[in-house]
N, CA, C, O and the ligand as a Tripos MOL2 file, in Angstrom:
@<TRIPOS>MOLECULE
protein
  309   307    78     0     0
PROTEIN
NO_CHARGES

@<TRIPOS>ATOM
      1 N           9.8080   -3.6650  -11.3800 N.3       1 MET1
      2 CA          8.3950   -4.0730  -11.3400 C.3       1 MET1
      3 C           7.7010   -3.5030  -10.0980 C.2       1 MET1
      4 O           8.2730   -3.4620   -9.0090 O.2       1 MET1
      5 N           6.4840   -3.0770  -10.2910 N.am      2 LEU2
      6 CA          5.6900   -2.6180   -9.1600 C.3       2 LEU2
      7 C           5.1000   -3.8180   -8.4160 C.2       2 LEU2
      8 O           4.7850   -4.8520   -9.0050 O.2       2 LEU2
      9 N           4.9670   -3.6430   -7.1310 N.am      3 ARG3
     10 CA          4.2740   -4.6500   -6.3290 C.3       3 ARG3
     11 C           2.9130   -4.0980   -5.9130 C.2       3 ARG3
     12 O           2.6110   -2.9210   -6.1130 O.2       3 ARG3
     13 N           2.1040   -4.9750   -5.3310 N.am      4 CYS4
     14 CA          0.7310   -4.5740   -5.0100 C.3       4 CYS4
     15 C           0.7090   -3.3460   -4.1040 C.2       4 CYS4
     16 O          -0.1050   -2.4440   -4.3010 O.2       4 CYS4
     17 N           1.5880   -3.3070   -3.1260 N.am      5 ARG5
     18 CA          1.5420   -2.1670   -2.2250 C.3       5 ARG5
     19 C           1.9690   -0.8700   -2.9330 C.2       5 ARG5
     20 O           1.5520    0.2190   -2.5410 O.2       5 ARG5
     21 N           2.7850   -0.9920   -3.9550 N.am      6 ASP6
     22 CA          3.1370    0.2000   -4.7380 C.3       6 ASP6
     23 C           1.9210    0.7160   -5.4970 C.2       6 ASP6
     24 O           1.7130    1.9240   -5.6140 O.2       6 ASP6
     25 N           1.1330   -0.2030   -6.0040 N.am      7 ILE7
     26 CA         -0.0800    0.1750   -6.7180 C.3       7 ILE7
     27 C          -0.9880    0.9940   -5.8150 C.2       7 ILE7
     28 O          -1.5390    2.0170   -6.2230 O.2       7 ILE7
     29 N          -1.1340    0.5250   -4.5780 N.am      8 VAL8
     30 CA         -1.9950    1.2350   -3.6410 C.3       8 VAL8
     31 C          -1.4860    2.6610   -3.4350 C.2       8 VAL8
     32 O          -2.2650    3.6130   -3.3900 O.2       8 VAL8
     33 N          -0.1750    2.7890   -3.3120 N.am      9 GLU9
     34 CA          0.4060    4.1160   -3.1080 C.3       9 GLU9
     35 C           0.1970    5.0290   -4.3170 C.2       9 GLU9
     36 O          -0.0280    6.2300   -4.1670 O.2       9 GLU9
     37 N           0.2710    4.4580   -5.4970 N.am     10 LEU10
     38 CA          0.2690    5.2630   -6.7200 C.3      10 LEU10
     39 C          -1.1220    5.5140   -7.2820 C.2      10 LEU10
     40 O          -1.3110    6.3780   -8.1380 O.2      10 LEU10
     41 N          -2.0860    4.7540   -6.7960 N.am     11 LEU11
     42 CA         -3.3730    4.7440   -7.4890 C.3      11 LEU11
     43 C          -4.0750    6.1010   -7.5040 C.2      11 LEU11
     44 O          -4.6580    6.4940   -8.5150 O.2      11 LEU11
     45 N          -4.0170    6.8030   -6.3920 N.am     12 GLY12
     46 CA         -4.6700    8.1090   -6.3360 C.3      12 GLY12
     47 C          -4.1280    9.0470   -7.4030 C.2      12 GLY12
     48 O          -4.8880    9.7060   -8.1120 O.2      12 GLY12
     49 N          -2.8040    9.0990   -7.5070 N.am     13 ASP13
     50 CA         -2.1820    9.9530   -8.5200 C.3      13 ASP13
     51 C          -2.5060    9.4530   -9.9270 C.2      13 ASP13
     52 O          -2.7220   10.2420  -10.8470 O.2      13 ASP13
     53 N          -2.5350    8.1320  -10.0750 N.am     14 TYR14
     54 CA         -2.8590    7.5580  -11.3800 C.3      14 TYR14
     55 C          -4.2510    7.9920  -11.8360 C.2      14 TYR14
     56 O          -4.4280    8.4360  -12.9700 O.2      14 TYR14
     57 N          -5.2130    7.8650  -10.9650 N.am     15 LEU15
     58 CA         -6.5880    8.2010  -11.3360 C.3      15 LEU15
     59 C          -6.7600    9.7010  -11.5430 C.2      15 LEU15
     60 O          -7.6440   10.1360  -12.2810 O.2      15 LEU15
     61 N          -5.9180   10.4820  -10.8920 N.am     16 ASP16
     62 CA         -5.9550   11.9340  -11.1000 C.3      16 ASP16
     63 C          -5.1530   12.3680  -12.3230 C.2      16 ASP16
     64 O          -5.1650   13.5420  -12.6940 O.2      16 ASP16
     65 N          -4.4510   11.4140  -12.9520 N.am     17 GLY17
     66 CA         -3.6430   11.7530  -14.1090 C.3      17 GLY17
     67 C          -2.3190   12.4180  -13.7600 C.2      17 GLY17
     68 O          -1.7190   13.0900  -14.5990 O.2      17 GLY17
     69 N          -1.8570   12.2340  -12.5160 N.am     18 ASP18
     70 CA         -0.6440   12.9160  -12.0560 C.3      18 ASP18
     71 C           0.6230   12.0660  -12.1530 C.2      18 ASP18
     72 O           1.7120   12.5620  -11.8650 O.2      18 ASP18
     73 N           0.5060   10.8140  -12.5470 N.am     19 LEU19
     74 CA          1.7070    9.9910  -12.6770 C.3      19 LEU19
     75 C           2.4600   10.3280  -13.9560 C.2      19 LEU19
     76 O           1.8740   10.7250  -14.9630 O.2      19 LEU19
     77 N           3.7780   10.1570  -13.8850 N.am     20 ASP20
     78 CA          4.5210   10.2830  -15.1330 C.3      20 ASP20
     79 C           4.2020    9.0730  -16.0140 C.2      20 ASP20
     80 O           3.8360    8.0150  -15.5030 O.2      20 ASP20
     81 N           4.3380    9.2220  -17.3320 N.am     21 PRO21
     82 CA          3.8860    8.1640  -18.2540 C.3      21 PRO21
     83 C           4.5320    6.8050  -18.0030 C.2      21 PRO21
     84 O           3.8530    5.7830  -18.1040 O.2      21 PRO21
     85 N           5.8110    6.7660  -17.6830 N.am     22 ALA22
     86 CA          6.4730    5.4840  -17.4730 C.3      22 ALA22
     87 C           5.8830    4.7510  -16.2770 C.2      22 ALA22
     88 O           5.6670    3.5400  -16.3270 O.2      22 ALA22
     89 N           5.6230    5.4920  -15.1990 N.am     23 THR23
     90 CA          5.0440    4.8720  -14.0050 C.3      23 THR23
     91 C           3.6170    4.4310  -14.2760 C.2      23 THR23
     92 O           3.2020    3.3630  -13.8250 O.2      23 THR23
     93 N           2.8640    5.2380  -15.0050 N.am     24 ALA24
     94 CA          1.4970    4.8620  -15.3440 C.3      24 ALA24
     95 C           1.4790    3.5790  -16.1770 C.2      24 ALA24
     96 O           0.6120    2.7250  -15.9900 O.2      24 ALA24
     97 N           2.4290    3.4490  -17.0870 N.am     25 GLU25
     98 CA          2.5170    2.2240  -17.8900 C.3      25 GLU25
     99 C           2.8410    1.0160  -17.0140 C.2      25 GLU25
    100 O           2.2540   -0.0530  -17.1810 O.2      25 GLU25
    101 N           3.7690    1.1880  -16.0910 N.am     26 ALA26
    102 CA          4.1270    0.0920  -15.1910 C.3      26 ALA26
    103 C           2.9250   -0.3100  -14.3370 C.2      26 ALA26
    104 O           2.6980   -1.4930  -14.0810 O.2      26 ALA26
    105 N           2.1730    0.6750  -13.9080 N.am     27 LEU27
    106 CA          0.9850    0.3900  -13.1010 C.3      27 LEU27
    107 C          -0.0330   -0.3960  -13.9360 C.2      27 LEU27
    108 O          -0.5990   -1.3830  -13.4650 O.2      27 LEU27
    109 N          -0.2600    0.0410  -15.1650 N.am     28 LYS28
    110 CA         -1.2110   -0.6670  -16.0280 C.3      28 LYS28
    111 C          -0.7470   -2.0900  -16.3130 C.2      28 LYS28
    112 O          -1.5580   -3.0140  -16.3730 O.2      28 LYS28
    113 N           0.5710   -2.2640  -16.4910 N.am     29 ALA29
    114 CA          1.1020   -3.6020  -16.7420 C.3      29 ALA29
    115 C           0.8550   -4.5090  -15.5360 C.2      29 ALA29
    116 O           0.5240   -5.6840  -15.6940 O.2      29 ALA29
    117 N           1.0170   -3.9570  -14.3360 N.am     30 HIS30
    118 CA          0.7410   -4.7480  -13.1390 C.3      30 HIS30
    119 C          -0.7390   -5.1210  -13.0810 C.2      30 HIS30
    120 O          -1.0840   -6.2670  -12.7950 O.2      30 HIS30
    121 N          -1.6040   -4.1570  -13.3490 N.am     31 LEU31
    122 CA         -3.0460   -4.4170  -13.2820 C.3      31 LEU31
    123 C          -3.4650   -5.5140  -14.2540 C.2      31 LEU31
    124 O          -4.3670   -6.3000  -13.9650 O.2      31 LEU31
    125 N          -2.8020   -5.5610  -15.4110 N.am     32 ALA32
    126 CA         -3.1600   -6.5650  -16.4040 C.3      32 ALA32
    127 C          -2.9240   -7.9800  -15.8880 C.2      32 ALA32
    128 O          -3.5690   -8.9290  -16.3340 O.2      32 ALA32
    129 N          -1.9890   -8.1150  -14.9400 N.am     33 ASP33
    130 CA         -1.6230   -9.4270  -14.4150 C.3      33 ASP33
    131 C          -2.1610   -9.7260  -13.0230 C.2      33 ASP33
    132 O          -2.0160  -10.8470  -12.5360 O.2      33 ASP33
    133 N          -2.7680   -8.7640  -12.3880 N.am     34 CYS34
    134 CA         -3.0620   -8.9280  -10.9540 C.3      34 CYS34
    135 C          -4.5440   -8.7150  -10.6840 C.2      34 CYS34
    136 O          -5.0570   -7.5990  -10.7630 O.2      34 CYS34
    137 N          -5.2030   -9.7910  -10.3680 N.am     35 ARG35
    138 CA         -6.6360   -9.7250  -10.1460 C.3      35 ARG35
    139 C          -6.9700   -8.9050   -8.8910 C.2      35 ARG35
    140 O          -7.9490   -8.1580   -8.8730 O.2      35 ARG35
    141 N          -6.1540   -9.0510   -7.8520 N.am     36 GLU36
    142 CA         -6.4180   -8.3080   -6.6120 C.3      36 GLU36
    143 C          -6.3800   -6.8010   -6.8490 C.2      36 GLU36
    144 O          -7.2460   -6.0600   -6.3820 O.2      36 GLU36
    145 N          -5.3680   -6.3690   -7.5780 N.am     37 CYS37
    146 CA         -5.2520   -4.9300   -7.8130 C.3      37 CYS37
    147 C          -6.3410   -4.4170   -8.7470 C.2      37 CYS37
    148 O          -6.8010   -3.2850   -8.5980 O.2      37 CYS37
    149 N          -6.7530   -5.2280   -9.6950 N.am     38 THR38
    150 CA         -7.8550   -4.8290  -10.5650 C.3      38 THR38
    151 C          -9.1230   -4.6340   -9.7410 C.2      38 THR38
    152 O          -9.8510   -3.6600   -9.9320 O.2      38 THR38
    153 N          -9.3830   -5.5640   -8.8240 N.am     39 ALA39
    154 CA        -10.5430   -5.4300   -7.9470 C.3      39 ALA39
    155 C         -10.4050   -4.1880   -7.0770 C.2      39 ALA39
    156 O         -11.3710   -3.4620   -6.8410 O.2      39 ALA39
    157 N          -9.1850   -3.9620   -6.6070 N.am     40 PHE40
    158 CA         -8.9250   -2.7850   -5.7800 C.3      40 PHE40
    159 C          -9.2200   -1.4980   -6.5510 C.2      40 PHE40
    160 O          -9.8680   -0.5880   -6.0330 O.2      40 PHE40
    161 N          -8.7380   -1.4330   -7.7920 N.am     41 VAL41
    162 CA         -8.9640   -0.2390   -8.6080 C.3      41 VAL41
    163 C         -10.4500   -0.0110   -8.8220 C.2      41 VAL41
    164 O         -10.9370    1.1150   -8.7130 O.2      41 VAL41
    165 N         -11.1660   -1.0840   -9.1280 N.am     42 ASN42
    166 CA        -12.5980   -0.9360   -9.3760 C.3      42 ASN42
    167 C         -13.3240   -0.4440   -8.1310 C.2      42 ASN42
    168 O         -14.2110    0.4060   -8.2090 O.2      42 ASN42
    169 N         -12.9330   -0.9950   -6.9740 N.am     43 THR43
    170 CA        -13.5510   -0.5680   -5.7230 C.3      43 THR43
    171 C         -13.2130    0.8840   -5.4310 C.2      43 THR43
    172 O         -14.0790    1.6800   -5.0680 O.2      43 THR43
    173 N         -11.9520    1.2080   -5.5940 N.am     44 TYR44
    174 CA        -11.4780    2.5600   -5.3200 C.3      44 TYR44
    175 C         -12.1890    3.5670   -6.2250 C.2      44 TYR44
    176 O         -12.7080    4.5800   -5.7570 O.2      44 TYR44
    177 N         -12.2030    3.2800   -7.4940 N.am     45 ARG45
    178 CA        -12.8500    4.1680   -8.4600 C.3      45 ARG45
    179 C         -14.3120    4.3980   -8.1120 C.2      45 ARG45
    180 O         -14.7800    5.5340   -8.0390 O.2      45 ARG45
    181 N         -15.0200    3.3020   -7.9000 N.am     46 GLY46
    182 CA        -16.4480    3.4100   -7.6080 C.3      46 GLY46
    183 C         -16.6980    4.2020   -6.3450 C.2      46 GLY46
    184 O         -17.6100    5.0260   -6.2870 O.2      46 GLY46
    185 N         -15.8780    3.9470   -5.3250 N.am     47 THR47
    186 CA        -16.0810    4.6360   -4.0580 C.3      47 THR47
    187 C         -15.7350    6.1070   -4.1720 C.2      47 THR47
    188 O         -16.4350    6.9600   -3.6270 O.2      47 THR47
    189 N         -14.6630    6.4030   -4.8740 N.am     48 VAL48
    190 CA        -14.2820    7.8040   -5.0540 C.3      48 VAL48
    191 C         -15.3590    8.5530   -5.8140 C.2      48 VAL48
    192 O         -15.7230    9.6710   -5.4520 O.2      48 VAL48
    193 N         -15.8640    7.9360   -6.8620 N.am     49 ARG49
    194 CA        -16.8730    8.6020   -7.6760 C.3      49 ARG49
    195 C         -18.1070    8.9310   -6.8390 C.2      49 ARG49
    196 O         -18.6170   10.0510   -6.8870 O.2      49 ARG49
    197 N         -18.5770    7.9600   -6.0800 N.am     50 VAL50
    198 CA        -19.7590    8.1750   -5.2570 C.3      50 VAL50
    199 C         -19.4930    9.2210   -4.1900 C.2      50 VAL50
    200 O         -20.3130   10.1080   -3.9530 O.2      50 VAL50
    201 N         -18.3460    9.1080   -3.5560 N.am     51 THR51
    202 CA        -18.0810    9.9770   -2.4160 C.3      51 THR51
    203 C         -17.7800   11.3990   -2.8430 C.2      51 THR51
    204 O         -18.0700   12.3450   -2.1100 O.2      51 THR51
    205 N         -17.2020   11.5560   -4.0150 N.am     52 ARG52
    206 CA        -16.8760   12.9120   -4.4670 C.3      52 ARG52
    207 C         -18.1280   13.7490   -4.7070 C.2      52 ARG52
    208 O         -18.0600   14.9780   -4.7350 O.2      52 ARG52
    209 N         -19.2530   13.0950   -4.8770 N.am     53 GLN53
    210 CA        -20.4920   13.8580   -5.0030 C.3      53 GLN53
    211 C         -20.8690   14.4830   -3.6710 C.2      53 GLN53
    212 O         -21.6230   15.4550   -3.6280 O.2      53 GLN53
    213 N         -20.3510   13.9320   -2.5960 N.am     54 LEU54
    214 CA        -20.6590   14.4470   -1.2700 C.3      54 LEU54
    215 C         -19.5440   15.3570   -0.7670 C.2      54 LEU54
    216 O         -19.7980   16.4730   -0.3130 O.2      54 LEU54
    217 N         -18.3040   14.8690   -0.8510 N.am     55 LYS55
    218 CA        -17.1530   15.5910   -0.3250 C.3      55 LYS55
    219 C         -16.0140   15.4740   -1.3130 C.2      55 LYS55
    220 O         -15.8560   14.4510   -1.9790 O.2      55 LYS55
    221 N         -15.2390   16.5060   -1.4040 N.am     56 GLU56
    222 CA        -14.1550   16.4980   -2.3610 C.3      56 GLU56
    223 C         -12.8940   15.8370   -1.7960 C.2      56 GLU56
    224 O         -12.2670   15.0210   -2.4700 O.2      56 GLU56
    225 N         -12.5300   16.1800   -0.5840 N.am     57 GLU57
    226 CA        -11.1640   15.9270   -0.1160 C.3      57 GLU57
    227 C         -11.0150   14.7560    0.8520 C.2      57 GLU57
    228 O          -9.9360   14.1680    0.9320 O.2      57 GLU57
    229 N         -12.0560   14.4080    1.5800 N.am     58 ASP58
    230 CA        -11.8430   13.6150    2.7930 C.3      58 ASP58
    231 C         -11.6630   12.1260    2.5620 C.2      58 ASP58
    232 O         -11.2100   11.4120    3.4570 O.2      58 ASP58
    233 N         -12.0090   11.6480    1.3790 N.am     59 LEU59
    234 CA        -12.0520   10.2020    1.1960 C.3      59 LEU59
    235 C         -10.7080    9.4760    1.1780 C.2      59 LEU59
    236 O         -10.5390    8.5200    1.9340 O.2      59 LEU59
    237 N          -9.7620    9.8770    0.3660 N.am     60 PRO60
    238 CA         -8.7010    8.9410    0.0040 C.3      60 PRO60
    239 C          -7.9430    8.2850    1.1490 C.2      60 PRO60
    240 O          -7.6920    7.0820    1.0920 O.2      60 PRO60
    241 N          -7.5700    9.0240    2.1830 N.am     61 LEU61
    242 CA         -6.7190    8.4030    3.1880 C.3      61 LEU61
    243 C          -7.3750    7.2700    3.9580 C.2      61 LEU61
    244 O          -6.8080    6.1780    4.0140 O.2      61 LEU61
    245 N          -8.5330    7.4760    4.5500 N.am     62 PRO62
    246 CA         -9.1600    6.3440    5.2540 C.3      62 PRO62
    247 C          -9.4790    5.1890    4.3250 C.2      62 PRO62
    248 O          -9.3180    4.0280    4.7020 O.2      62 PRO62
    249 N          -9.9230    5.4890    3.1310 N.am     63 LEU63
    250 CA        -10.1980    4.4090    2.1780 C.3      63 LEU63
    251 C          -8.9170    3.6730    1.8390 C.2      63 LEU63
    252 O          -8.8890    2.4430    1.7980 O.2      63 LEU63
    253 N          -7.8710    4.4190    1.6000 N.am     64 ARG64
    254 CA         -6.6140    3.7900    1.2260 C.3      64 ARG64
    255 C          -6.1110    2.9050    2.3550 C.2      64 ARG64
    256 O          -5.6330    1.7960    2.1160 O.2      64 ARG64
    257 N          -6.2180    3.3840    3.5630 N.am     65 ASP65
    258 CA         -5.7650    2.5790    4.7040 C.3      65 ASP65
    259 C          -6.5410    1.2730    4.7880 C.2      65 ASP65
    260 O          -5.9740    0.2100    5.0390 O.2      65 ASP65
    261 N          -7.8190    1.3700    4.5790 N.am     66 ARG66
    262 CA         -8.6530    0.1700    4.6600 C.3      66 ARG66
    263 C          -8.2790   -0.8190    3.5580 C.2      66 ARG66
    264 O          -8.1560   -2.0180    3.8050 O.2      66 ARG66
    265 N          -8.1030   -0.3100    2.3550 N.am     67 LEU67
    266 CA         -7.7840   -1.1950    1.2420 C.3      67 LEU67
    267 C          -6.3460   -1.7020    1.3280 C.2      67 LEU67
    268 O          -6.0500   -2.8120    0.8860 O.2      67 LEU67
    269 N          -5.4690   -0.9050    1.8880 N.am     68 LEU68
    270 CA         -4.0980   -1.3550    2.0750 C.3      68 LEU68
    271 C          -4.0610   -2.5250    3.0510 C.2      68 LEU68
    272 O          -3.3240   -3.4900    2.8460 O.2      68 LEU68
    273 N          -4.8490   -2.4360    4.1030 N.am     69 THR69
    274 CA         -4.9580   -3.5490    5.0430 C.3      69 THR69
    275 C          -5.4700   -4.7960    4.3390 C.2      69 THR69
    276 O          -4.9740   -5.9000    4.5620 O.2      69 THR69
    277 N          -6.4660   -4.6040    3.4890 N.am     70 PHE70
    278 CA         -7.0090   -5.7090    2.7180 C.3      70 PHE70
    279 C          -5.9180   -6.3530    1.8430 C.2      70 PHE70
    280 O          -5.7750   -7.5750    1.8090 O.2      70 PHE70
    281 N          -5.1740   -5.5260    1.1570 N.am     71 LEU71
    282 CA         -4.1540   -6.0590    0.2480 C.3      71 LEU71
    283 C          -3.0410   -6.7520    1.0260 C.2      71 LEU71
    284 O          -2.5150   -7.7690    0.5740 O.2      71 LEU71
    285 N          -2.6800   -6.2220    2.1760 N.am     72 ARG72
    286 CA         -1.6230   -6.8590    2.9680 C.3      72 ARG72
    287 C          -2.0540   -8.2510    3.4150 C.2      72 ARG72
    288 O          -1.2360   -9.1670    3.5000 O.2      72 ARG72
    289 N          -3.3250   -8.3980    3.6940 N.am     73 ARG73
    290 CA         -3.8090   -9.7280    4.0710 C.3      73 ARG73
    291 C          -3.7650  -10.6930    2.8900 C.2      73 ARG73
    292 O          -3.6070  -11.9000    3.0740 O.2      73 ARG73
    293 N          -3.9040  -10.1630    1.6870 N.am     74 HIS74
    294 CA         -4.0260  -11.0280    0.5200 C.3      74 HIS74
    295 C          -2.7510  -11.1610   -0.2870 C.2      74 HIS74
    296 O          -2.7200  -11.8830   -1.2830 O.2      74 HIS74
    297 N          -1.7100  -10.4810    0.1250 N.am     75 THR75
    298 CA         -0.4450  -10.5610   -0.5980 C.3      75 THR75
    299 C           0.6790  -10.7300    0.4060 C.2      75 THR75
    300 O           0.6690  -10.1230    1.4770 O.2      75 THR75
    301 N           1.6260  -11.5410    0.0580 N.am     76 GLN76
    302 CA          2.7280  -11.8080    0.9730 C.3      76 GLN76
    303 C           4.0310  -11.1770    0.4960 C.2      76 GLN76
    304 O           5.0650  -11.3590    1.1390 O.2      76 GLN76
    305 N           4.0100  -10.4560   -0.5920 N.am     77 SER77
    306 CA          5.2630   -9.9410   -1.1510 C.3      77 SER77
    307 C           5.7910   -8.7910   -0.3160 C.2      77 SER77
    308 O           6.8390   -8.2280   -0.6330 O.2      77 SER77
    309 ZN         -1.2370   -6.4240   -7.5130 Zn       78 ZN78
@<TRIPOS>BOND
     1     1     2 1
     2     2     3 1
     3     3     4 2
     4     3     5 am
     5     5     6 1
     6     6     7 1
     7     7     8 2
     8     7     9 am
     9     9    10 1
    10    10    11 1
    11    11    12 2
    12    11    13 am
    13    13    14 1
    14    14    15 1
    15    15    16 2
    16    15    17 am
    17    17    18 1
    18    18    19 1
    19    19    20 2
    20    19    21 am
    21    21    22 1
    22    22    23 1
    23    23    24 2
    24    23    25 am
    25    25    26 1
    26    26    27 1
    27    27    28 2
    28    27    29 am
    29    29    30 1
    30    30    31 1
    31    31    32 2
    32    31    33 am
    33    33    34 1
    34    34    35 1
    35    35    36 2
    36    35    37 am
    37    37    38 1
    38    38    39 1
    39    39    40 2
    40    39    41 am
    41    41    42 1
    42    42    43 1
    43    43    44 2
    44    43    45 am
    45    45    46 1
    46    46    47 1
    47    47    48 2
    48    47    49 am
    49    49    50 1
    50    50    51 1
    51    51    52 2
    52    51    53 am
    53    53    54 1
    54    54    55 1
    55    55    56 2
    56    55    57 am
    57    57    58 1
    58    58    59 1
    59    59    60 2
    60    59    61 am
    61    61    62 1
    62    62    63 1
    63    63    64 2
    64    63    65 am
    65    65    66 1
    66    66    67 1
    67    67    68 2
    68    67    69 am
    69    69    70 1
    70    70    71 1
    71    71    72 2
    72    71    73 am
    73    73    74 1
    74    74    75 1
    75    75    76 2
    76    75    77 am
    77    77    78 1
    78    78    79 1
    79    79    80 2
    80    79    81 am
    81    81    82 1
    82    82    83 1
    83    83    84 2
    84    83    85 am
    85    85    86 1
    86    86    87 1
    87    87    88 2
    88    87    89 am
    89    89    90 1
    90    90    91 1
    91    91    92 2
    92    91    93 am
    93    93    94 1
    94    94    95 1
    95    95    96 2
    96    95    97 am
    97    97    98 1
    98    98    99 1
    99    99   100 2
   100    99   101 am
   101   101   102 1
   102   102   103 1
   103   103   104 2
   104   103   105 am
   105   105   106 1
   106   106   107 1
   107   107   108 2
   108   107   109 am
   109   109   110 1
   110   110   111 1
   111   111   112 2
   112   111   113 am
   113   113   114 1
   114   114   115 1
   115   115   116 2
   116   115   117 am
   117   117   118 1
   118   118   119 1
   119   119   120 2
   120   119   121 am
   121   121   122 1
   122   122   123 1
   123   123   124 2
   124   123   125 am
   125   125   126 1
   126   126   127 1
   127   127   128 2
   128   127   129 am
   129   129   130 1
   130   130   131 1
   131   131   132 2
   132   131   133 am
   133   133   134 1
   134   134   135 1
   135   135   136 2
   136   135   137 am
   137   137   138 1
   138   138   139 1
   139   139   140 2
   140   139   141 am
   141   141   142 1
   142   142   143 1
   143   143   144 2
   144   143   145 am
   145   145   146 1
   146   146   147 1
   147   147   148 2
   148   147   149 am
   149   149   150 1
   150   150   151 1
   151   151   152 2
   152   151   153 am
   153   153   154 1
   154   154   155 1
   155   155   156 2
   156   155   157 am
   157   157   158 1
   158   158   159 1
   159   159   160 2
   160   159   161 am
   161   161   162 1
   162   162   163 1
   163   163   164 2
   164   163   165 am
   165   165   166 1
   166   166   167 1
   167   167   168 2
   168   167   169 am
   169   169   170 1
   170   170   171 1
   171   171   172 2
   172   171   173 am
   173   173   174 1
   174   174   175 1
   175   175   176 2
   176   175   177 am
   177   177   178 1
   178   178   179 1
   179   179   180 2
   180   179   181 am
   181   181   182 1
   182   182   183 1
   183   183   184 2
   184   183   185 am
   185   185   186 1
   186   186   187 1
   187   187   188 2
   188   187   189 am
   189   189   190 1
   190   190   191 1
   191   191   192 2
   192   191   193 am
   193   193   194 1
   194   194   195 1
   195   195   196 2
   196   195   197 am
   197   197   198 1
   198   198   199 1
   199   199   200 2
   200   199   201 am
   201   201   202 1
   202   202   203 1
   203   203   204 2
   204   203   205 am
   205   205   206 1
   206   206   207 1
   207   207   208 2
   208   207   209 am
   209   209   210 1
   210   210   211 1
   211   211   212 2
   212   211   213 am
   213   213   214 1
   214   214   215 1
   215   215   216 2
   216   215   217 am
   217   217   218 1
   218   218   219 1
   219   219   220 2
   220   219   221 am
   221   221   222 1
   222   222   223 1
   223   223   224 2
   224   223   225 am
   225   225   226 1
   226   226   227 1
   227   227   228 2
   228   227   229 am
   229   229   230 1
   230   230   231 1
   231   231   232 2
   232   231   233 am
   233   233   234 1
   234   234   235 1
   235   235   236 2
   236   235   237 am
   237   237   238 1
   238   238   239 1
   239   239   240 2
   240   239   241 am
   241   241   242 1
   242   242   243 1
   243   243   244 2
   244   243   245 am
   245   245   246 1
   246   246   247 1
   247   247   248 2
   248   247   249 am
   249   249   250 1
   250   250   251 1
   251   251   252 2
   252   251   253 am
   253   253   254 1
   254   254   255 1
   255   255   256 2
   256   255   257 am
   257   257   258 1
   258   258   259 1
   259   259   260 2
   260   259   261 am
   261   261   262 1
   262   262   263 1
   263   263   264 2
   264   263   265 am
   265   265   266 1
   266   266   267 1
   267   267   268 2
   268   267   269 am
   269   269   270 1
   270   270   271 1
   271   271   272 2
   272   271   273 am
   273   273   274 1
   274   274   275 1
   275   275   276 2
   276   275   277 am
   277   277   278 1
   278   278   279 1
   279   279   280 2
   280   279   281 am
   281   281   282 1
   282   282   283 1
   283   283   284 2
   284   283   285 am
   285   285   286 1
   286   286   287 1
   287   287   288 2
   288   287   289 am
   289   289   290 1
   290   290   291 1
   291   291   292 2
   292   291   293 am
   293   293   294 1
   294   294   295 1
   295   295   296 2
   296   295   297 am
   297   297   298 1
   298   298   299 1
   299   299   300 2
   300   299   301 am
   301   301   302 1
   302   302   303 1
   303   303   304 2
   304   303   305 am
   305   305   306 1
   306   306   307 1
   307   307   308 2
@<TRIPOS>SUBSTRUCTURE
     1 MET1         2 RESIDUE 1 A MET
     2 LEU2         6 RESIDUE 1 A LEU
     3 ARG3        10 RESIDUE 1 A ARG
     4 CYS4        14 RESIDUE 1 A CYS
     5 ARG5        18 RESIDUE 1 A ARG
     6 ASP6        22 RESIDUE 1 A ASP
     7 ILE7        26 RESIDUE 1 A ILE
     8 VAL8        30 RESIDUE 1 A VAL
     9 GLU9        34 RESIDUE 1 A GLU
    10 LEU10       38 RESIDUE 1 A LEU
    11 LEU11       42 RESIDUE 1 A LEU
    12 GLY12       46 RESIDUE 1 A GLY
    13 ASP13       50 RESIDUE 1 A ASP
    14 TYR14       54 RESIDUE 1 A TYR
    15 LEU15       58 RESIDUE 1 A LEU
    16 ASP16       62 RESIDUE 1 A ASP
    17 GLY17       66 RESIDUE 1 A GLY
    18 ASP18       70 RESIDUE 1 A ASP
    19 LEU19       74 RESIDUE 1 A LEU
    20 ASP20       78 RESIDUE 1 A ASP
    21 PRO21       82 RESIDUE 1 A PRO
    22 ALA22       86 RESIDUE 1 A ALA
    23 THR23       90 RESIDUE 1 A THR
    24 ALA24       94 RESIDUE 1 A ALA
    25 GLU25       98 RESIDUE 1 A GLU
    26 ALA26      102 RESIDUE 1 A ALA
    27 LEU27      106 RESIDUE 1 A LEU
    28 LYS28      110 RESIDUE 1 A LYS
    29 ALA29      114 RESIDUE 1 A ALA
    30 HIS30      118 RESIDUE 1 A HIS
    31 LEU31      122 RESIDUE 1 A LEU
    32 ALA32      126 RESIDUE 1 A ALA
    33 ASP33      130 RESIDUE 1 A ASP
    34 CYS34      134 RESIDUE 1 A CYS
    35 ARG35      138 RESIDUE 1 A ARG
    36 GLU36      142 RESIDUE 1 A GLU
    37 CYS37      146 RESIDUE 1 A CYS
    38 THR38      150 RESIDUE 1 A THR
    39 ALA39      154 RESIDUE 1 A ALA
    40 PHE40      158 RESIDUE 1 A PHE
    41 VAL41      162 RESIDUE 1 A VAL
    42 ASN42      166 RESIDUE 1 A ASN
    43 THR43      170 RESIDUE 1 A THR
    44 TYR44      174 RESIDUE 1 A TYR
    45 ARG45      178 RESIDUE 1 A ARG
    46 GLY46      182 RESIDUE 1 A GLY
    47 THR47      186 RESIDUE 1 A THR
    48 VAL48      190 RESIDUE 1 A VAL
    49 ARG49      194 RESIDUE 1 A ARG
    50 VAL50      198 RESIDUE 1 A VAL
    51 THR51      202 RESIDUE 1 A THR
    52 ARG52      206 RESIDUE 1 A ARG
    53 GLN53      210 RESIDUE 1 A GLN
    54 LEU54      214 RESIDUE 1 A LEU
    55 LYS55      218 RESIDUE 1 A LYS
    56 GLU56      222 RESIDUE 1 A GLU
    57 GLU57      226 RESIDUE 1 A GLU
    58 ASP58      230 RESIDUE 1 A ASP
    59 LEU59      234 RESIDUE 1 A LEU
    60 PRO60      238 RESIDUE 1 A PRO
    61 LEU61      242 RESIDUE 1 A LEU
    62 PRO62      246 RESIDUE 1 A PRO
    63 LEU63      250 RESIDUE 1 A LEU
    64 ARG64      254 RESIDUE 1 A ARG
    65 ASP65      258 RESIDUE 1 A ASP
    66 ARG66      262 RESIDUE 1 A ARG
    67 LEU67      266 RESIDUE 1 A LEU
    68 LEU68      270 RESIDUE 1 A LEU
    69 THR69      274 RESIDUE 1 A THR
    70 PHE70      278 RESIDUE 1 A PHE
    71 LEU71      282 RESIDUE 1 A LEU
    72 ARG72      286 RESIDUE 1 A ARG
    73 ARG73      290 RESIDUE 1 A ARG
    74 HIS74      294 RESIDUE 1 A HIS
    75 THR75      298 RESIDUE 1 A THR
    76 GLN76      302 RESIDUE 1 A GLN
    77 SER77      306 RESIDUE 1 A SER
    78 ZN78       309 GROUP 0 **** ****
């Protein structure tokens, strides 16, 4: 089973379509059960979409760090 912090690690590849199918399925299964990660995905998606109109490459790492900090505060696993 994936945990929330795994989702954060995998999400960029997932949204780019770079995950293997089994991992993508596991990620989707986690999202179906986890409100925090669903909110995270929605935030990530929206921010990436907006920011990609300005810059292609620079967003993911600082955003991921910020959201990872958020998730660590909200999850104890
Ligand atoms: Zn989660």
